[in-house]
C-alpha positions in Angstrom: 90.0 63.5 105.2 87.3 63.8 107.9 86.0 67.2 108.9 87.1 68.2 112.4 85.4 70.9 114.5 87.9 73.3 116.0 87.7 75.0 119.4 87.4 78.4 117.6 84.5 77.1 115.5 82.8 75.6 118.6 83.2 78.9 120.5 81.8 80.9 117.5 78.8 78.5 117.3 78.2 78.9 121.1 78.3 82.6 120.8 75.8 82.6 118.0 73.5 80.1 119.8 73.6 82.2 122.9 72.6 85.3 121.0 75.8 87.2 121.4 76.6 89.8 118.8 80.3 89.1 118.7 82.5 86.2 119.6 84.1 86.5 123.0 87.9 86.7 122.9 88.9 84.0 125.4 92.4 84.0 126.8 94.2 81.2 128.3 93.5 77.5 128.2 89.7 77.1 128.2 89.5 73.5 127.0 88.9 72.2 130.5 86.8 75.1 131.8 83.1 74.2 132.4 80.7 75.8 129.9 78.8 77.4 132.8 82.0 79.2 133.9 82.4 80.4 130.3 78.9 81.9 130.5 77.0 79.2 128.5 73.8 77.6 129.9 72.2 74.4 128.9 70.0 76.1 126.3 73.0 77.5 124.6 74.6 74.1 124.6 71.6 72.3 123.2 71.2 75.0 120.5 74.9 74.7 119.6 74.7 70.9 119.3 71.5 71.1 117.2 73.4 73.4 114.9 76.4 71.1 114.7 74.0 68.2 114.0 72.3 70.1 111.2 75.4 71.6 109.6 77.6 68.5 109.8 75.0 65.7 109.4 75.8 63.9 112.6 73.8 62.9 115.7 74.9 63.8 119.2 72.7 62.5 121.9 71.2 64.7 124.6 72.9 62.6 127.3 76.3 63.5 125.8 75.4 67.2 125.7 74.4 67.0 129.4 77.6 65.1 130.4 80.2 67.0 128.2 80.8 69.8 130.7 83.9 71.3 129.0 84.9 72.2 125.4 87.5 69.4 125.4 84.8 66.8 126.2 82.3 68.1 123.8 84.8 68.5 121.0 86.0 64.9 121.5 82.4 63.6 121.2 81.6 65.7 118.1 84.9 64.9 116.4 84.5 61.2 117.1 81.2 61.3 115.2 82.6 63.4 112.4 85.5 61.0 111.9 83.0 58.1 111.8 81.1 59.6 108.9 84.4 60.9 107.4 
């Protein structure tokens, strides 16, 4: 069975990459909220994706990071790659 990155794991990685001491407790449906609205800038996004690439052995292009503006879009791209290496 292929590894799948969950929303909770993605948010934890984002928090770590942004240098936050604790994970933020999000309420409501944040899958379609833009990362900027969640408080994450492009540096946090690139750091997070670099960590995912290193930890999971996949490659996610910079263009995908730049275009995946929401957790739903980024998770879809990451999980597609994870399933491919399954």
